[in-house]
C-alpha positions as CSV (number, residue, x, y, z in Angstrom):
1,M,-19.3,-92.1,-236.9
2,N,-19.9,-92.5,-240.7
3,Y,-17.1,-93.4,-241.2
4,L,-17.3,-96.0,-238.9
5,F,-20.0,-97.3,-240.6
6,L,-18.8,-97.2,-244.0
7,F,-15.8,-99.3,-242.7
8,L,-18.3,-101.8,-241.4
9,A,-20.2,-101.9,-244.5
10,I,-16.7,-102.6,-246.4
11,F,-15.7,-105.1,-244.0
12,A,-19.3,-107.0,-243.8
13,E,-19.4,-106.7,-248.1
14,L,-15.7,-108.5,-247.8
15,A,-16.6,-110.8,-245.8
16,G,-19.8,-111.9,-246.9
17,T,-18.3,-112.3,-250.7
18,N,-15.5,-114.5,-249.2
19,L,-18.1,-117.0,-247.7
20,L,-19.8,-117.1,-250.4
21,K,-16.8,-119.8,-251.7
22,F,-17.9,-122.2,-248.4
23,T,-21.9,-121.8,-249.4
24,D,-21.7,-124.2,-251.9
25,G,-24.8,-122.7,-253.9
26,F,-26.2,-121.9,-251.0
27,T,-26.2,-125.3,-250.3
28,K,-24.8,-125.5,-246.9
29,L,-27.5,-123.7,-244.0
30,Y,-24.2,-122.2,-241.7
31,P,-21.9,-121.0,-244.0
32,T,-25.0,-119.1,-246.1
33,A,-26.7,-117.8,-243.3
34,A,-23.5,-116.3,-242.5
35,T,-23.0,-114.5,-245.8
36,L,-26.9,-112.7,-246.2
37,F,-25.7,-111.5,-242.7
38,M,-22.8,-110.0,-243.7
39,Y,-24.6,-108.7,-247.2
40,G,-27.5,-107.5,-244.8
41,L,-25.3,-105.8,-242.3
42,A,-23.4,-104.3,-245.1
43,F,-26.5,-102.6,-246.7
44,Y,-28.0,-101.8,-242.7
45,C,-24.7,-99.5,-242.1
46,L,-24.6,-98.2,-245.4
47,S,-28.5,-96.9,-245.2
48,I,-27.0,-95.3,-242.4
49,V,-23.7,-93.6,-243.8
50,V,-26.4,-92.3,-247.2
51,K,-28.5,-90.4,-244.7
52,D,-25.3,-87.5,-244.2
53,F,-23.2,-88.4,-247.8
54,P,-24.6,-88.3,-250.7
55,V,-24.8,-91.8,-252.7
56,N,-22.6,-92.0,-255.2
57,I,-19.7,-90.8,-253.2
58,V,-20.8,-94.1,-250.6
59,Y,-21.0,-96.4,-253.3
60,A,-17.9,-95.7,-255.0
61,I,-16.0,-96.4,-252.5
62,W,-17.8,-99.0,-251.4
63,S,-17.8,-101.2,-254.4
64,G,-14.0,-99.5,-254.6
65,A,-12.8,-101.2,-251.5
66,G,-14.6,-104.3,-252.0
67,I,-13.4,-105.2,-254.8
68,V,-9.5,-104.4,-254.4
69,L,-9.9,-106.3,-251.2
70,V,-11.5,-109.0,-252.6
71,T,-8.8,-109.2,-255.4
72,L,-6.4,-109.0,-252.2
73,V,-7.9,-112.0,-250.6
74,S,-8.2,-114.4,-253.6
75,V,-5.0,-113.9,-253.8
76,F,-3.1,-114.2,-250.5
77,I,-5.8,-116.2,-248.8
78,F,-7.4,-118.4,-251.8
79,H,-3.9,-118.7,-253.4
80,N,-6.1,-117.1,-256.8
81,S,-3.9,-116.6,-259.8
82,I,-3.8,-112.7,-261.0
83,N,-3.0,-111.2,-264.2
84,W,-1.8,-107.6,-265.3
85,Q,-5.4,-106.5,-267.0
86,T,-6.2,-107.4,-263.5
87,L,-4.5,-105.4,-262.1
88,L,-4.7,-102.3,-264.5
89,G,-8.4,-103.0,-264.1
90,T,-8.2,-102.6,-260.2
91,L,-6.0,-99.9,-260.5
92,L,-8.2,-98.0,-262.6
93,I,-11.5,-98.7,-260.5
94,V,-8.8,-96.7,-257.6
95,V,-8.3,-93.8,-260.0
96,G,-12.3,-93.9,-260.4
97,V,-13.1,-93.8,-256.8
98,I,-10.6,-91.2,-256.2
99,L,-11.6,-89.0,-259.6
100,V,-15.7,-89.7,-257.9
101,N,-14.4,-88.4,-254.2
102,I,-12.6,-85.3,-256.3
103,F,-15.1,-84.3,-258.7
104,G,-18.3,-85.6,-257.6
105,T,-21.2,-84.3,-255.6
106,S,-19.4,-82.5,-252.4
107,H,-19.6,-84.1,-248.6
């Protein structure tokens, strides 16, 4: 069940971050409300997961997955360009999340 809430937290953070593009600096009501709701949902789901898992493991997975997914959305949906440095940095984030999961506090 915790993994479901972690997945929901990742999805909500991904949605909230991508909705930021449509808020126009928080001047548009509905995109702003949707963004704030999604971030609230993300943190609510994280609060459930950290009851049973170490916060460093949960945060590493949440933030790492969020960075990778937001990068993919920005490239494939918003057609933003990406360079090799961004790809390398994203790969290093993935490696870091894996290392934290392998050698971090045990589940």
